[in-house]
N, C-alpha and C positions, 0 to 999 in steps of 0.2 A: 293517617287513619287512626293510629294509636292515640295521637293527641286529641282528635275529635272525640273518641270514645271516652277518654279520661275526662274531658270537659263536660261530657254529657252527664256524668255522675255528680257534678259539682253544683247543680241547680235543680230546683223543683218548683213548679207553678202550683199555687193554691188560690182558692177563691173564697171570699166571705160576702154573704152567708154561704154555708156549705151546701150548695144546691146547683144543679145544672139547668134549672128552668126559673125564669123570672117573669113577672108581669111587666107590661110596658110602664115606663116611668119609675120603675124600681131602680135602686142603685146597687152596685156591687163593686168590690175592689179585688184586684189581683196583686199577687206578690211573687216575685222571684226569690225564693229562699236559696241563697247562694253560699257556698263554702269558700269561694275564691272571689273576693270583691274586686280584684284587679282584672277580672275577665270582662267586665263591663256588660252585664246582662241587661237585656231590654225585652219588655213585653211586646209580643207581636200577635197578629191575628189575620185570618183569612175569612172573609164573609161570603155570603151566597153569591155575590157578584164576582167572586174570585179576586177581590182586591186585597193585596197583601200590604199592610201598613203597620207601623209601630205606634205604641201608645204616645199620645201627645201630638200626633199628626192626624187631624180630622176626627179623632175620637179620644176620649179620656184625657186624664191629666197625670203626667209622670212626676213622681217624687221619690227619687232614689230607686230602691227596689220595689216600690209600690206603684200601682197604676189604678187610679180611681175613675170609674165610669158612673157618673151621677145621673145623667139624663139618658135613659135607655129607650130604644125603639126596636121594632122587629128587625130592622136592618143590622142590629148588633148581633144577631144570631150568626154564629160561626165557630171556628176552631181557634183557640188561643194557646200560646206557648211562650217560653223564654228562649232568647237567642243571644249568643255572645258575639263579641267583635270578630272572633275567628270563624264564626259560622256554626258553632256547636249548638245543639237544641236540647231543651228539657222535655219532660212529659207534656202532652197536649191535653186540653180540656174542651169538650163540646158544650157550648152555652147556647141556650134557646131563650129568646125574648119573644113573648107572645102577647098579642092584643086580645086573646080569648079570655073566657071567664074561669078556666080551670088550669092549674099546673100540678105537676107531680114533683114533689121534692124527694130526690133520691141522691145517693152518694155520688160525688163527683169523681173521686179517686177510686182505684180498684179496691175491693173489699177483701180482707184476709179470710181465707178459708177457715171455717169453724167459728167465726164471729156472728153476732146477731145484727140484722139490718132492718131498719124501720122506714117504711115509705109513707109519705103524707100526701093525700089528695086534697088540694086547697082551692078555695074560691077567695075572692077579694072581700067577701062578707063574713063567712064563718065556715067551720068544718061541718060537712054534711055526710050522710051515709054514701059510700062510694064502692064501686066494683073495681077490682084490680086485675089487670090482664098481663100475661107474659107471652110474647110472640103471637099475639092475637087471640089467645085462649084465656077464658075467665079462670082466675085462680079461686077467688072467693069475694064476697061482699062484706065490708066492715061497717058497722053502724056509726063508729066514731070517725071514720074517714082516714084511718091510718092502719097499716098492716105491718106486722113484724115477721120476718123470716128468721127462724132460729137455726143457728149453726149452718150457715150457708156452705154450699159445696159448688164444685164446678158445674154441676147440673142446674144450678140456680142462675147461671150467667145467661143473659139474654136482653131482649128489648121489652121494656115495661111501659105501661100507660094506665091511667085510671079514668073512670067515668062516673059523673054525678048525673042522675036521671033528669033533674030539674034544670041543669046548667049546660051539660055537654061533657066532652072528653078533653083530656090534656094532650099535649104533644108527647111523643115517645122519647124515652131516654134509655141508653144502653148501660147496663150494670155489668161491670167486669169483676171476676172473682180470681184472686191469685192464691197460689198455694203458700203455706207457711214454710219459711226457710228451715231446712233440716240440718241438724248438726250430727256429724259422724264421729264416733269414738274410736280412736285407733285401737287395733287389737292389742291385748296385753302380751308383751314379750317377756318370757322368763329369762332371768339373768343367766341361768345355767341351763343349756339345752338338754333335753332328755337323752339318755344314752341310746345308741342305736341298738336294734334288735340283735341279741346274742352277744353284745359287748358288755364287759364288766362295768358295774356302776362306778362313777367317778369317786376318787379318794379325796377326802377333805384335806385342806392344807396342813393342819396340825398333825394328822395321822401320817401324812406323807413325809413330814419332817422327821417323825420318829422312825419310820421305816428307813429313811436315808441314814440316820445316825447309827442305827443297829447294823446296817449293811457295812458302813465304814468301820465300825468296831470289829465286825467279823473278819474283815479283810486285814485290818491293821494288827489285831491282837497276836496272831501267830508269829508275825515278824518281830513284834515287841518282846514276846516271851522267849523266842529263840535267841534274840540278841542278849537278853538278860542271862540266859544259860551259858552262852559262850563267854560272856564277860566273867561270870562266876567261876567257870572251869579254868579260865586263864589265870585268874587271881589265885586259885588254890592248887595249881600244878606244882609238883615237887621240883626243887632246885638241885644243882650238882653237889652242894655241900651237905645236903641232907639225905643223899642216897645211902642205902645200907651197904655194908662192906662187900657182901656177896655180889652186889650188882654194880660196884664201883669199877670203873674201867681204868686199868693201870696206865700210867703215863709211858711213853716210849722209852725213856731212860731207865725207869725202874724195871721194865720188862727185860731190857738188854742185860742189866746187872744180874738179874736172877738167872738168866740163861747161862751167863759166864760161870756163876758159882756152881750150877748143876754140872757143867762141863768139867770143872776142876775135880769135883767129887768123883765123877766117873773115871777120870784119868787116874786118880789115886788108887782106886779099887783095882783097876786093870794092871797097874804096875805091881801092886802087891801080889797078884796072882802069878805074874810072870816070874818073880824071884822065888 
């Protein structure tokens, strides 16, 4: 199913001259405009007698992507399309070949909405004043035999025909109107989303870097200063050789000697008092 849908987009049927109605014995050519030449597209048709045939068999001459129908008759009226070997189909075109005196030249392919469309009411002799009808109702009468619909819309879609009072009326042709393709622009997405309600605004990267540096300095500086003070105090502390005499601590031997001398002095004084 997916393969058939893909092939459907690879070919389109066009007709030259660009009209859906032709007089008997007029010629027209069909072309399968294909993007994939390997698909083997062929022009097909189904006529009023429901006979389904391809170009080159009982009608027309096939030449590559072209199909030429040079000798036309009312039995060439029918539906035409392109078909691939796999069975995919293109758009279809309704073509009317009439033996009557009046035809309506109208667009074969769907008309884009907003475009202008011109309809021609023709005879085999000349262009005469004609009345133009849509879905059986008269639109207006044009003295030159052609009518332009400006800026068509979906409401202009319908079945059209024309009438020339001295000759008769044309067959009817359906005019399709299609909408213009729309392009959607994706919504703009901000690189930085807005802050939520009540939340502080985001901090820019340079300012955040400064805050981080200051924070590290505040944490590191006290340790650095205290370390410098401790090193300074350690380097300037007093040593044993530089202590003052009053604060010097006597060695154990010196202290013992002084005690002995004091003991001898006391003994001498005591002896003297006894004699």
